[in-house]
PDB file of all heavy atoms in Angstrom:
ATOM      1  N   MET A   1      -5.169   2.955  -9.919  1.00  0.00           N
ATOM      2  CA  MET A   1      -6.333   2.109  -9.938  1.00  0.00           C
ATOM      3  C   MET A   1      -6.039   0.807 -10.710  1.00  0.00           C
ATOM      4  O   MET A   1      -6.405  -0.238 -10.284  1.00  0.00           O
ATOM      5  CB  MET A   1      -7.495   2.849 -10.566  1.00  0.00           C
ATOM      6  CG  MET A   1      -8.798   2.099 -10.476  1.00  0.00           C
ATOM      7  SD  MET A   1     -10.187   3.145 -10.804  1.00  0.00           S
ATOM      8  CE  MET A   1     -11.095   2.154 -11.933  1.00  0.00           C
ATOM      9  N   GLY A   2      -5.338   0.913 -11.816  1.00  0.00           N
ATOM     10  CA  GLY A   2      -5.028  -0.273 -12.630  1.00  0.00           C
ATOM     11  C   GLY A   2      -4.201  -1.289 -11.856  1.00  0.00           C
ATOM     12  O   GLY A   2      -4.437  -2.499 -11.919  1.00  0.00           O
ATOM     13  N   CYS A   3      -3.260  -0.801 -11.061  1.00  0.00           N
ATOM     14  CA  CYS A   3      -2.405  -1.667 -10.285  1.00  0.00           C
ATOM     15  C   CYS A   3      -3.203  -2.389  -9.214  1.00  0.00           C
ATOM     16  O   CYS A   3      -3.015  -3.544  -8.935  1.00  0.00           O
ATOM     17  CB  CYS A   3      -1.260  -0.863  -9.699  1.00  0.00           C
ATOM     18  SG  CYS A   3      -0.145  -1.842  -8.670  1.00  0.00           S
ATOM     19  N   GLY A   4      -4.121  -1.654  -8.561  1.00  0.00           N
ATOM     20  CA  GLY A   4      -4.925  -2.233  -7.486  1.00  0.00           C
ATOM     21  C   GLY A   4      -5.834  -3.354  -7.996  1.00  0.00           C
ATOM     22  O   GLY A   4      -6.051  -4.363  -7.326  1.00  0.00           O
ATOM     23  N   ILE A   5      -6.386  -3.164  -9.191  1.00  0.00           N
ATOM     24  CA  ILE A   5      -7.262  -4.161  -9.756  1.00  0.00           C
ATOM     25  C   ILE A   5      -6.493  -5.440 -10.077  1.00  0.00           C
ATOM     26  O   ILE A   5      -6.912  -6.521  -9.779  1.00  0.00           O
ATOM     27  CB  ILE A   5      -7.995  -3.601 -11.010  1.00  0.00           C
ATOM     28  CG1 ILE A   5      -8.943  -2.499 -10.577  1.00  0.00           C
ATOM     29  CG2 ILE A   5      -8.740  -4.689 -11.768  1.00  0.00           C
ATOM     30  CD1 ILE A   5      -9.560  -1.714 -11.683  1.00  0.00           C
ATOM     31  N   GLN A   6      -5.351  -5.243 -10.691  1.00  0.00           N
ATOM     32  CA  GLN A   6      -4.493  -6.417 -11.054  1.00  0.00           C
ATOM     33  C   GLN A   6      -4.029  -7.133  -9.813  1.00  0.00           C
ATOM     34  O   GLN A   6      -3.984  -8.378  -9.783  1.00  0.00           O
ATOM     35  CB  GLN A   6      -3.294  -5.985 -11.880  1.00  0.00           C
ATOM     36  CG  GLN A   6      -3.648  -5.473 -13.239  1.00  0.00           C
ATOM     37  CD  GLN A   6      -2.477  -4.903 -13.988  1.00  0.00           C
ATOM     38  OE1 GLN A   6      -1.571  -4.360 -13.379  1.00  0.00           O
ATOM     39  NE2 GLN A   6      -2.497  -5.011 -15.306  1.00  0.00           N
ATOM     40  N   THR A   7      -3.701  -6.395  -8.774  1.00  0.00           N
ATOM     41  CA  THR A   7      -3.187  -7.030  -7.552  1.00  0.00           C
ATOM     42  C   THR A   7      -4.305  -7.827  -6.847  1.00  0.00           C
ATOM     43  O   THR A   7      -4.096  -8.958  -6.463  1.00  0.00           O
ATOM     44  CB  THR A   7      -2.643  -5.917  -6.585  1.00  0.00           C
ATOM     45  OG1 THR A   7      -1.600  -5.257  -7.252  1.00  0.00           O
ATOM     46  CG2 THR A   7      -2.126  -6.562  -5.303  1.00  0.00           C
ATOM     47  N   GLY A   8      -5.460  -7.213  -6.650  1.00  0.00           N
ATOM     48  CA  GLY A   8      -6.574  -7.844  -5.951  1.00  0.00           C
ATOM     49  C   GLY A   8      -7.121  -9.071  -6.659  1.00  0.00           C
ATOM     50  O   GLY A   8      -7.255 -10.155  -6.149  1.00  0.00           O
ATOM     51  N   ALA A   9      -7.425  -8.866  -7.962  1.00  0.00           N
ATOM     52  CA  ALA A   9      -7.984  -9.951  -8.760  1.00  0.00           C
ATOM     53  C   ALA A   9      -6.958 -11.032  -9.004  1.00  0.00           C
ATOM     54  O   ALA A   9      -7.235 -12.223  -8.936  1.00  0.00           O
ATOM     55  CB  ALA A   9      -8.538  -9.444 -10.089  1.00  0.00           C
ATOM     56  N   GLY A  10      -5.720 -10.612  -9.259  1.00  0.00           N
ATOM     57  CA  GLY A  10      -4.642 -11.598  -9.505  1.00  0.00           C
ATOM     58  C   GLY A  10      -4.378 -12.462  -8.300  1.00  0.00           C
ATOM     59  O   GLY A  10      -4.101 -13.641  -8.417  1.00  0.00           O
ATOM     60  N   ALA A  11      -4.411 -11.870  -7.124  1.00  0.00           N
ATOM     61  CA  ALA A  11      -4.172 -12.625  -5.890  1.00  0.00           C
ATOM     62  C   ALA A  11      -5.215 -13.749  -5.729  1.00  0.00           C
ATOM     63  O   ALA A  11      -4.885 -14.865  -5.321  1.00  0.00           O
ATOM     64  CB  ALA A  11      -4.196 -11.719  -4.683  1.00  0.00           C
ATOM     65  N   VAL A  12      -6.451 -13.427  -6.054  1.00  0.00           N
ATOM     66  CA  VAL A  12      -7.506 -14.452  -5.926  1.00  0.00           C
ATOM     67  C   VAL A  12      -7.480 -15.452  -7.048  1.00  0.00           C
ATOM     68  O   VAL A  12      -7.469 -16.668  -6.831  1.00  0.00           O
ATOM     69  CB  VAL A  12      -8.909 -13.755  -5.830  1.00  0.00           C
ATOM     70  CG1 VAL A  12     -10.032 -14.792  -5.866  1.00  0.00           C
ATOM     71  CG2 VAL A  12      -8.983 -12.940  -4.561  1.00  0.00           C
ATOM     72  N   LEU A  13      -7.458 -14.972  -8.279  1.00  0.00           N
ATOM     73  CA  LEU A  13      -7.602 -15.881  -9.436  1.00  0.00           C
ATOM     74  C   LEU A  13      -6.327 -16.620  -9.779  1.00  0.00           C
ATOM     75  O   LEU A  13      -6.405 -17.803 -10.185  1.00  0.00           O
ATOM     76  CB  LEU A  13      -8.067 -15.053 -10.654  1.00  0.00           C
ATOM     77  CG  LEU A  13      -9.449 -14.430 -10.514  1.00  0.00           C
ATOM     78  CD1 LEU A  13      -9.755 -13.548 -11.753  1.00  0.00           C
ATOM     79  CD2 LEU A  13     -10.526 -15.452 -10.315  1.00  0.00           C
ATOM     80  N   LYS A  14      -5.155 -15.990  -9.620  1.00  0.00           N
ATOM     81  CA  LYS A  14      -3.920 -16.642 -10.064  1.00  0.00           C
ATOM     82  C   LYS A  14      -3.190 -17.330  -8.915  1.00  0.00           C
ATOM     83  O   LYS A  14      -2.534 -18.343  -9.115  1.00  0.00           O
ATOM     84  CB  LYS A  14      -2.993 -15.616 -10.682  1.00  0.00           C
ATOM     85  CG  LYS A  14      -3.594 -14.865 -11.874  1.00  0.00           C
ATOM     86  CD  LYS A  14      -2.985 -15.397 -13.117  1.00  0.00           C
ATOM     87  CE  LYS A  14      -3.596 -14.603 -14.308  1.00  0.00           C
ATOM     88  NZ  LYS A  14      -3.589 -15.365 -15.499  1.00  0.00           N
ATOM     89  N   ARG A  15      -3.245 -16.762  -7.710  1.00  0.00           N
ATOM     90  CA  ARG A  15      -2.462 -17.311  -6.586  1.00  0.00           C
ATOM     91  C   ARG A  15      -3.301 -18.186  -5.692  1.00  0.00           C
ATOM     92  O   ARG A  15      -2.965 -19.293  -5.386  1.00  0.00           O
ATOM     93  CB  ARG A  15      -1.835 -16.157  -5.806  1.00  0.00           C
ATOM     94  CG  ARG A  15      -0.971 -16.607  -4.683  1.00  0.00           C
ATOM     95  CD  ARG A  15       0.313 -17.204  -5.200  1.00  0.00           C
ATOM     96  NE  ARG A  15       1.164 -17.482  -4.085  1.00  0.00           N
ATOM     97  CZ  ARG A  15       1.981 -18.496  -4.023  1.00  0.00           C
ATOM     98  NH1 ARG A  15       2.091 -19.300  -5.079  1.00  0.00           N
ATOM     99  NH2 ARG A  15       2.745 -18.701  -2.982  1.00  0.00           N
ATOM    100  N   LEU A  16      -4.449 -17.680  -5.202  1.00  0.00           N
ATOM    101  CA  LEU A  16      -5.290 -18.406  -4.264  1.00  0.00           C
ATOM    102  C   LEU A  16      -6.084 -19.515  -4.942  1.00  0.00           C
ATOM    103  O   LEU A  16      -6.188 -20.615  -4.393  1.00  0.00           O
ATOM    104  CB  LEU A  16      -6.217 -17.422  -3.554  1.00  0.00           C
ATOM    105  CG  LEU A  16      -7.067 -18.014  -2.415  1.00  0.00           C
ATOM    106  CD1 LEU A  16      -6.201 -18.577  -1.326  1.00  0.00           C
ATOM    107  CD2 LEU A  16      -7.975 -16.933  -1.860  1.00  0.00           C
ATOM    108  N   ARG A  17      -6.634 -19.252  -6.109  1.00  0.00           N
ATOM    109  CA  ARG A  17      -7.418 -20.218  -6.882  1.00  0.00           C
ATOM    110  C   ARG A  17      -8.468 -20.946  -6.023  1.00  0.00           C
ATOM    111  O   ARG A  17      -8.398 -22.164  -5.861  1.00  0.00           O
ATOM    112  CB  ARG A  17      -6.524 -21.215  -7.539  1.00  0.00           C
ATOM    113  CG  ARG A  17      -5.545 -20.634  -8.516  1.00  0.00           C
ATOM    114  CD  ARG A  17      -4.741 -21.669  -9.209  1.00  0.00           C
ATOM    115  NE  ARG A  17      -3.529 -21.070  -9.755  1.00  0.00           N
ATOM    116  CZ  ARG A  17      -2.408 -21.687  -9.963  1.00  0.00           C
ATOM    117  NH1 ARG A  17      -2.284 -22.909  -9.670  1.00  0.00           N
ATOM    118  NH2 ARG A  17      -1.350 -21.029 -10.433  1.00  0.00           N
ATOM    119  N   PRO A  18      -9.429 -20.235  -5.495  1.00  0.00           N
ATOM    120  CA  PRO A  18     -10.444 -20.861  -4.637  1.00  0.00           C
ATOM    121  C   PRO A  18     -11.291 -21.848  -5.411  1.00  0.00           C
ATOM    122  O   PRO A  18     -11.589 -21.646  -6.607  1.00  0.00           O
ATOM    123  CB  PRO A  18     -11.259 -19.697  -4.116  1.00  0.00           C
ATOM    124  CG  PRO A  18     -11.116 -18.626  -5.156  1.00  0.00           C
ATOM    125  CD  PRO A  18      -9.745 -18.822  -5.671  1.00  0.00           C
ATOM    126  N   GLU A  19     -11.731 -22.885  -4.741  1.00  0.00           N
ATOM    127  CA  GLU A  19     -12.626 -23.897  -5.379  1.00  0.00           C
ATOM    128  C   GLU A  19     -14.017 -23.320  -5.428  1.00  0.00           C
ATOM    129  O   GLU A  19     -14.411 -22.535  -4.563  1.00  0.00           O
ATOM    130  CB  GLU A  19     -12.603 -25.161  -4.570  1.00  0.00           C
ATOM    131  CG  GLU A  19     -11.268 -25.893  -4.628  1.00  0.00           C
ATOM    132  CD  GLU A  19     -11.302 -27.212  -3.849  1.00  0.00           C
ATOM    133  OE1 GLU A  19     -12.397 -27.663  -3.507  1.00  0.00           O
ATOM    134  OE2 GLU A  19     -10.244 -27.768  -3.608  1.00  0.00           O
ATOM    135  N   PHE A  20     -14.797 -23.772  -6.389  1.00  0.00           N
ATOM    136  CA  PHE A  20     -16.189 -23.333  -6.526  1.00  0.00           C
ATOM    137  C   PHE A  20     -16.945 -23.679  -5.237  1.00  0.00           C
ATOM    138  O   PHE A  20     -16.809 -24.780  -4.730  1.00  0.00           O
ATOM    139  CB  PHE A  20     -16.843 -24.014  -7.719  1.00  0.00           C
ATOM    140  CG  PHE A  20     -18.227 -23.525  -8.007  1.00  0.00           C
ATOM    141  CD1 PHE A  20     -18.417 -22.383  -8.755  1.00  0.00           C
ATOM    142  CD2 PHE A  20     -19.325 -24.188  -7.503  1.00  0.00           C
ATOM    143  CE1 PHE A  20     -19.706 -21.936  -8.998  1.00  0.00           C
ATOM    144  CE2 PHE A  20     -20.614 -23.751  -7.756  1.00  0.00           C
ATOM    145  CZ  PHE A  20     -20.813 -22.588  -8.487  1.00  0.00           C
ATOM    146  N   GLY A  21     -17.652 -22.738  -4.728  1.00  0.00           N
ATOM    147  CA  GLY A  21     -18.469 -22.930  -3.496  1.00  0.00           C
ATOM    148  C   GLY A  21     -17.720 -22.709  -2.192  1.00  0.00           C
ATOM    149  O   GLY A  21     -18.251 -22.887  -1.127  1.00  0.00           O
ATOM    150  N   SER A  22     -16.453 -22.318  -2.240  1.00  0.00           N
ATOM    151  CA  SER A  22     -15.670 -22.084  -1.060  1.00  0.00           C
ATOM    152  C   SER A  22     -15.984 -20.729  -0.447  1.00  0.00           C
ATOM    153  O   SER A  22     -16.710 -19.927  -1.010  1.00  0.00           O
ATOM    154  CB  SER A  22     -14.192 -22.237  -1.345  1.00  0.00           C
ATOM    155  OG  SER A  22     -13.791 -21.265  -2.264  1.00  0.00           O
ATOM    156  N   THR A  23     -15.400 -20.468   0.729  1.00  0.00           N
ATOM    157  CA  THR A  23     -15.592 -19.238   1.463  1.00  0.00           C
ATOM    158  C   THR A  23     -14.262 -18.476   1.456  1.00  0.00           C
ATOM    159  O   THR A  23     -13.180 -19.088   1.541  1.00  0.00           O
ATOM    160  CB  THR A  23     -15.993 -19.501   2.924  1.00  0.00           C
ATOM    161  OG1 THR A  23     -17.253 -20.197   2.934  1.00  0.00           O
ATOM    162  CG2 THR A  23     -16.150 -18.218   3.698  1.00  0.00           C
ATOM    163  N   ILE A  24     -14.298 -17.167   1.289  1.00  0.00           N
ATOM    164  CA  ILE A  24     -13.106 -16.363   1.278  1.00  0.00           C
ATOM    165  C   ILE A  24     -13.340 -15.140   2.183  1.00  0.00           C
ATOM    166  O   ILE A  24     -14.456 -14.615   2.247  1.00  0.00           O
ATOM    167  CB  ILE A  24     -12.770 -15.906  -0.190  1.00  0.00           C
ATOM    168  CG1 ILE A  24     -11.382 -15.295  -0.224  1.00  0.00           C
ATOM    169  CG2 ILE A  24     -13.815 -15.039  -0.755  1.00  0.00           C
ATOM    170  CD1 ILE A  24     -10.897 -15.041  -1.663  1.00  0.00           C
ATOM    171  N   ALA A  25     -12.272 -14.695   2.847  1.00  0.00           N
ATOM    172  CA  ALA A  25     -12.321 -13.502   3.681  1.00  0.00           C
ATOM    173  C   ALA A  25     -11.343 -12.485   3.096  1.00  0.00           C
ATOM    174  O   ALA A  25     -10.218 -12.812   2.771  1.00  0.00           O
ATOM    175  CB  ALA A  25     -11.966 -13.794   5.104  1.00  0.00           C
ATOM    176  N   VAL A  26     -11.804 -11.251   2.954  1.00  0.00           N
ATOM    177  CA  VAL A  26     -10.996 -10.161   2.418  1.00  0.00           C
ATOM    178  C   VAL A  26     -10.883  -9.079   3.483  1.00  0.00           C
ATOM    179  O   VAL A  26     -11.897  -8.621   3.965  1.00  0.00           O
ATOM    180  CB  VAL A  26     -11.578  -9.604   1.115  1.00  0.00           C
ATOM    181  CG1 VAL A  26     -10.766  -8.413   0.596  1.00  0.00           C
ATOM    182  CG2 VAL A  26     -11.713 -10.672   0.058  1.00  0.00           C
ATOM    183  N   TYR A  27      -9.698  -8.716   3.862  1.00  0.00           N
ATOM    184  CA  TYR A  27      -9.491  -7.691   4.874  1.00  0.00           C
ATOM    185  C   TYR A  27      -9.044  -6.393   4.180  1.00  0.00           C
ATOM    186  O   TYR A  27      -7.985  -6.355   3.575  1.00  0.00           O
ATOM    187  CB  TYR A  27      -8.434  -8.133   5.885  1.00  0.00           C
ATOM    188  CG  TYR A  27      -8.858  -9.327   6.658  1.00  0.00           C
ATOM    189  CD1 TYR A  27      -8.497 -10.602   6.302  1.00  0.00           C
ATOM    190  CD2 TYR A  27      -9.754  -9.193   7.745  1.00  0.00           C
ATOM    191  CE1 TYR A  27      -8.908 -11.717   7.004  1.00  0.00           C
ATOM    192  CE2 TYR A  27     -10.157 -10.293   8.457  1.00  0.00           C
ATOM    193  CZ  TYR A  27      -9.752 -11.560   8.086  1.00  0.00           C
ATOM    194  OH  TYR A  27     -10.208 -12.655   8.768  1.00  0.00           O
ATOM    195  N   GLY A  28      -9.867  -5.380   4.304  1.00  0.00           N
ATOM    196  CA  GLY A  28      -9.616  -4.116   3.623  1.00  0.00           C
ATOM    197  C   GLY A  28     -10.479  -3.996   2.393  1.00  0.00           C
ATOM    198  O   GLY A  28     -10.519  -4.891   1.558  1.00  0.00           O
ATOM    199  N   CYS A  29     -11.204  -2.910   2.274  1.00  0.00           N
ATOM    200  CA  CYS A  29     -12.155  -2.715   1.182  1.00  0.00           C
ATOM    201  C   CYS A  29     -11.794  -1.534   0.311  1.00  0.00           C
ATOM    202  O   CYS A  29     -12.663  -0.817  -0.141  1.00  0.00           O
ATOM    203  CB  CYS A  29     -13.571  -2.604   1.715  1.00  0.00           C
ATOM    204  SG  CYS A  29     -14.125  -4.118   2.550  1.00  0.00           S
ATOM    205  N   GLY A  30     -10.499  -1.347   0.073  1.00  0.00           N
ATOM    206  CA  GLY A  30     -10.054  -0.325  -0.862  1.00  0.00           C
ATOM    207  C   GLY A  30     -10.086  -0.914  -2.277  1.00  0.00           C
ATOM    208  O   GLY A  30     -10.814  -1.873  -2.566  1.00  0.00           O
ATOM    209  N   THR A  31      -9.294  -0.366  -3.131  1.00  0.00           N
ATOM    210  CA  THR A  31      -9.291  -0.845  -4.518  1.00  0.00           C
ATOM    211  C   THR A  31      -8.853  -2.308  -4.612  1.00  0.00           C
ATOM    212  O   THR A  31      -9.472  -3.067  -5.318  1.00  0.00           O
ATOM    213  CB  THR A  31      -8.304   0.042  -5.362  1.00  0.00           C
ATOM    214  OG1 THR A  31      -8.689   1.402  -5.263  1.00  0.00           O
ATOM    215  CG2 THR A  31      -8.325  -0.392  -6.815  1.00  0.00           C
ATOM    216  N   VAL A  32      -7.803  -2.674  -3.917  1.00  0.00           N
ATOM    217  CA  VAL A  32      -7.335  -4.058  -3.942  1.00  0.00           C
ATOM    218  C   VAL A  32      -8.364  -5.005  -3.358  1.00  0.00           C
ATOM    219  O   VAL A  32      -8.678  -6.040  -3.945  1.00  0.00           O
ATOM    220  CB  VAL A  32      -5.986  -4.192  -3.185  1.00  0.00           C
ATOM    221  CG1 VAL A  32      -5.555  -5.631  -3.135  1.00  0.00           C
ATOM    222  CG2 VAL A  32      -4.914  -3.327  -3.818  1.00  0.00           C
ATOM    223  N   GLY A  33      -8.924  -4.663  -2.219  1.00  0.00           N
ATOM    224  CA  GLY A  33      -9.949  -5.511  -1.575  1.00  0.00           C
ATOM    225  C   GLY A  33     -11.191  -5.660  -2.420  1.00  0.00           C
ATOM    226  O   GLY A  33     -11.718  -6.789  -2.568  1.00  0.00           O
ATOM    227  N   MET A  34     -11.672  -4.587  -2.994  1.00  0.00           N
ATOM    228  CA  MET A  34     -12.878  -4.687  -3.823  1.00  0.00           C
ATOM    229  C   MET A  34     -12.644  -5.498  -5.067  1.00  0.00           C
ATOM    230  O   MET A  34     -13.509  -6.258  -5.522  1.00  0.00           O
ATOM    231  CB  MET A  34     -13.385  -3.268  -4.187  1.00  0.00           C
ATOM    232  CG  MET A  34     -13.883  -2.472  -3.028  1.00  0.00           C
ATOM    233  SD  MET A  34     -15.287  -3.268  -2.136  1.00  0.00           S
ATOM    234  CE  MET A  34     -16.580  -3.096  -3.329  1.00  0.00           C
ATOM    235  N   SER A  35     -11.428  -5.396  -5.621  1.00  0.00           N
ATOM    236  CA  SER A  35     -11.087  -6.233  -6.791  1.00  0.00           C
ATOM    237  C   SER A  35     -11.017  -7.672  -6.401  1.00  0.00           C
ATOM    238  O   SER A  35     -11.408  -8.563  -7.164  1.00  0.00           O
ATOM    239  CB  SER A  35      -9.742  -5.749  -7.370  1.00  0.00           C
ATOM    240  OG  SER A  35      -9.855  -4.425  -7.809  1.00  0.00           O
ATOM    241  N   ALA A  36     -10.493  -7.951  -5.185  1.00  0.00           N
ATOM    242  CA  ALA A  36     -10.477  -9.361  -4.715  1.00  0.00           C
ATOM    243  C   ALA A  36     -11.874  -9.900  -4.548  1.00  0.00           C
ATOM    244  O   ALA A  36     -12.148 -11.042  -4.845  1.00  0.00           O
ATOM    245  CB  ALA A  36      -9.671  -9.411  -3.435  1.00  0.00           C
ATOM    246  N   ILE A  37     -12.775  -9.053  -4.035  1.00  0.00           N
ATOM    247  CA  ILE A  37     -14.166  -9.475  -3.835  1.00  0.00           C
ATOM    248  C   ILE A  37     -14.802  -9.792  -5.198  1.00  0.00           C
ATOM    249  O   ILE A  37     -15.528 -10.809  -5.368  1.00  0.00           O
ATOM    250  CB  ILE A  37     -14.941  -8.389  -3.101  1.00  0.00           C
ATOM    251  CG1 ILE A  37     -14.442  -8.298  -1.649  1.00  0.00           C
ATOM    252  CG2 ILE A  37     -16.430  -8.636  -3.132  1.00  0.00           C
ATOM    253  CD1 ILE A  37     -14.913  -7.072  -0.873  1.00  0.00           C
ATOM    254  N   MET A  38     -14.594  -8.947  -6.163  1.00  0.00           N
ATOM    255  CA  MET A  38     -15.167  -9.187  -7.519  1.00  0.00           C
ATOM    256  C   MET A  38     -14.591 -10.477  -8.098  1.00  0.00           C
ATOM    257  O   MET A  38     -15.347 -11.274  -8.689  1.00  0.00           O
ATOM    258  CB  MET A  38     -14.891  -8.018  -8.439  1.00  0.00           C
ATOM    259  CG  MET A  38     -15.660  -6.751  -8.070  1.00  0.00           C
ATOM    260  SD  MET A  38     -15.578  -5.431  -9.272  1.00  0.00           S
ATOM    261  CE  MET A  38     -13.845  -4.929  -9.097  1.00  0.00           C
ATOM    262  N   ALA A  39     -13.318 -10.695  -7.938  1.00  0.00           N
ATOM    263  CA  ALA A  39     -12.697 -11.947  -8.468  1.00  0.00           C
ATOM    264  C   ALA A  39     -13.239 -13.132  -7.754  1.00  0.00           C
ATOM    265  O   ALA A  39     -13.413 -14.210  -8.366  1.00  0.00           O
ATOM    266  CB  ALA A  39     -11.175 -11.838  -8.339  1.00  0.00           C
ATOM    267  N   ALA A  40     -13.460 -13.040  -6.455  1.00  0.00           N
ATOM    268  CA  ALA A  40     -14.000 -14.198  -5.680  1.00  0.00           C
ATOM    269  C   ALA A  40     -15.391 -14.530  -6.215  1.00  0.00           C
ATOM    270  O   ALA A  40     -15.762 -15.698  -6.312  1.00  0.00           O
ATOM    271  CB  ALA A  40     -14.056 -13.845  -4.207  1.00  0.00           C
ATOM    272  N   LYS A  41     -16.179 -13.544  -6.538  1.00  0.00           N
ATOM    273  CA  LYS A  41     -17.512 -13.760  -7.096  1.00  0.00           C
ATOM    274  C   LYS A  41     -17.389 -14.449  -8.434  1.00  0.00           C
ATOM    275  O   LYS A  41     -18.113 -15.405  -8.734  1.00  0.00           O
ATOM    276  CB  LYS A  41     -18.251 -12.441  -7.218  1.00  0.00           C
ATOM    277  CG  LYS A  41     -19.645 -12.519  -7.747  1.00  0.00           C
ATOM    278  CD  LYS A  41     -20.564 -13.247  -6.789  1.00  0.00           C
ATOM    279  CE  LYS A  41     -21.978 -13.213  -7.334  1.00  0.00           C
ATOM    280  NZ  LYS A  41     -22.855 -14.060  -6.557  1.00  0.00           N
ATOM    281  N   ILE A  42     -16.502 -13.964  -9.251  1.00  0.00           N
ATOM    282  CA  ILE A  42     -16.277 -14.612 -10.579  1.00  0.00           C
ATOM    283  C   ILE A  42     -15.814 -16.053 -10.446  1.00  0.00           C
ATOM    284  O   ILE A  42     -16.230 -16.913 -11.194  1.00  0.00           O
ATOM    285  CB  ILE A  42     -15.249 -13.790 -11.399  1.00  0.00           C
ATOM    286  CG1 ILE A  42     -15.834 -12.450 -11.781  1.00  0.00           C
ATOM    287  CG2 ILE A  42     -14.746 -14.542 -12.619  1.00  0.00           C
ATOM    288  CD1 ILE A  42     -14.820 -11.468 -12.349  1.00  0.00           C
ATOM    289  N   ALA A  43     -14.957 -16.320  -9.426  1.00  0.00           N
ATOM    290  CA  ALA A  43     -14.469 -17.675  -9.198  1.00  0.00           C
ATOM    291  C   ALA A  43     -15.499 -18.634  -8.637  1.00  0.00           C
ATOM    292  O   ALA A  43     -15.300 -19.813  -8.565  1.00  0.00           O
ATOM    293  CB  ALA A  43     -13.247 -17.601  -8.240  1.00  0.00           C
ATOM    294  N   GLY A  44     -16.671 -18.088  -8.214  1.00  0.00           N
ATOM    295  CA  GLY A  44     -17.729 -18.909  -7.711  1.00  0.00           C
ATOM    296  C   GLY A  44     -17.714 -19.186  -6.220  1.00  0.00           C
ATOM    297  O   GLY A  44     -18.280 -20.170  -5.737  1.00  0.00           O
ATOM    298  N   CYS A  45     -17.076 -18.308  -5.440  1.00  0.00           N
ATOM    299  CA  CYS A  45     -17.080 -18.481  -4.015  1.00  0.00           C
ATOM    300  C   CYS A  45     -18.536 -18.290  -3.489  1.00  0.00           C
ATOM    301  O   CYS A  45     -19.246 -17.400  -3.926  1.00  0.00           O
ATOM    302  CB  CYS A  45     -16.207 -17.422  -3.338  1.00  0.00           C
ATOM    303  SG  CYS A  45     -14.450 -17.696  -3.661  1.00  0.00           S
ATOM    304  N   GLN A  46     -18.906 -19.151  -2.585  1.00  0.00           N
ATOM    305  CA  GLN A  46     -20.283 -19.127  -2.027  1.00  0.00           C
ATOM    306  C   GLN A  46     -20.423 -17.998  -1.027  1.00  0.00           C
ATOM    307  O   GLN A  46     -21.406 -17.267  -1.041  1.00  0.00           O
ATOM    308  CB  GLN A  46     -20.651 -20.424  -1.401  1.00  0.00           C
ATOM    309  CG  GLN A  46     -22.091 -20.504  -0.892  1.00  0.00           C
ATOM    310  CD  GLN A  46     -22.472 -21.826  -0.328  1.00  0.00           C
ATOM    311  OE1 GLN A  46     -21.635 -22.756  -0.271  1.00  0.00           O
ATOM    312  NE2 GLN A  46     -23.670 -22.000   0.049  1.00  0.00           N
ATOM    313  N   GLN A  47     -19.484 -17.879  -0.089  1.00  0.00           N
ATOM    314  CA  GLN A  47     -19.505 -16.845   0.920  1.00  0.00           C
ATOM    315  C   GLN A  47     -18.294 -15.963   0.752  1.00  0.00           C
ATOM    316  O   GLN A  47     -17.183 -16.467   0.668  1.00  0.00           O
ATOM    317  CB  GLN A  47     -19.570 -17.413   2.319  1.00  0.00           C
ATOM    318  CG  GLN A  47     -20.886 -18.083   2.646  1.00  0.00           C
ATOM    319  CD  GLN A  47     -20.935 -18.480   4.123  1.00  0.00           C
ATOM    320  OE1 GLN A  47     -19.898 -18.450   4.826  1.00  0.00           O
ATOM    321  NE2 GLN A  47     -22.114 -18.797   4.594  1.00  0.00           N
ATOM    322  N   ILE A  48     -18.493 -14.646   0.758  1.00  0.00           N
ATOM    323  CA  ILE A  48     -17.418 -13.693   0.683  1.00  0.00           C
ATOM    324  C   ILE A  48     -17.567 -12.775   1.877  1.00  0.00           C
ATOM    325  O   ILE A  48     -18.542 -12.060   1.982  1.00  0.00           O
ATOM    326  CB  ILE A  48     -17.447 -12.897  -0.646  1.00  0.00           C
ATOM    327  CG1 ILE A  48     -17.392 -13.841  -1.856  1.00  0.00           C
ATOM    328  CG2 ILE A  48     -16.313 -11.892  -0.684  1.00  0.00           C
ATOM    329  CD1 ILE A  48     -17.656 -13.201  -3.186  1.00  0.00           C
ATOM    330  N   ILE A  49     -16.596 -12.825   2.751  1.00  0.00           N
ATOM    331  CA  ILE A  49     -16.630 -12.023   3.978  1.00  0.00           C
ATOM    332  C   ILE A  49     -15.612 -10.885   3.839  1.00  0.00           C
ATOM    333  O   ILE A  49     -14.475 -11.108   3.532  1.00  0.00           O
ATOM    334  CB  ILE A  49     -16.215 -12.896   5.209  1.00  0.00           C
ATOM    335  CG1 ILE A  49     -17.179 -14.105   5.296  1.00  0.00           C
ATOM    336  CG2 ILE A  49     -16.196 -12.035   6.491  1.00  0.00           C
ATOM    337  CD1 ILE A  49     -16.682 -15.190   6.217  1.00  0.00           C
ATOM    338  N   ALA A  50     -16.111  -9.657   3.962  1.00  0.00           N
ATOM    339  CA  ALA A  50     -15.274  -8.490   3.759  1.00  0.00           C
ATOM    340  C   ALA A  50     -15.229  -7.662   5.059  1.00  0.00           C
ATOM    341  O   ALA A  50     -16.263  -7.447   5.665  1.00  0.00           O
ATOM    342  CB  ALA A  50     -15.797  -7.631   2.600  1.00  0.00           C
ATOM    343  N   GLY A  51     -14.050  -7.306   5.466  1.00  0.00           N
ATOM    344  CA  GLY A  51     -13.877  -6.467   6.638  1.00  0.00           C
ATOM    345  C   GLY A  51     -13.013  -5.286   6.353  1.00  0.00           C
ATOM    346  O   GLY A  51     -11.932  -5.432   5.765  1.00  0.00           O
ATOM    347  N   GLY A  52     -13.482  -4.097   6.695  1.00  0.00           N
ATOM    348  CA  GLY A  52     -12.676  -2.893   6.493  1.00  0.00           C
ATOM    349  C   GLY A  52     -12.311  -2.331   7.836  1.00  0.00           C
ATOM    350  O   GLY A  52     -13.065  -2.391   8.777  1.00  0.00           O
ATOM    351  N   GLY A  53     -11.142  -1.811   7.907  1.00  0.00           N
ATOM    352  CA  GLY A  53     -10.687  -1.272   9.181  1.00  0.00           C
ATOM    353  C   GLY A  53     -10.131   0.129   9.021  1.00  0.00           C
ATOM    354  O   GLY A  53      -9.784   0.558   7.939  1.00  0.00           O
ATOM    355  N   ASN A  54     -10.035   0.794  10.116  1.00  0.00           N
ATOM    356  CA  ASN A  54      -9.485   2.152  10.129  1.00  0.00           C
ATOM    357  C   ASN A  54      -8.088   2.116  10.716  1.00  0.00           C
ATOM    358  O   ASN A  54      -7.764   1.502  11.595  1.00  0.00           O
ATOM    359  CB  ASN A  54     -10.360   3.104  10.918  1.00  0.00           C
ATOM    360  CG  ASN A  54     -11.731   3.223  10.334  1.00  0.00           C
ATOM    361  OD1 ASN A  54     -12.224   2.355   9.723  1.00  0.00           O
ATOM    362  ND2 ASN A  54     -12.347   4.350  10.571  1.00  0.00           N
TER     363      ASN A  54
END
């Protein structure tokens, strides 16, 4: 779980660095995806689109 949180949030906050008010899409809603969604909210993304697949 710790690795998934660091990977998802780190990808958004450290690598992607979205601008305030931007839109982000996250594919997969496991630990990494949910962490990316939380980081996008913290970064101030206006629209967060999440898609999970089987």
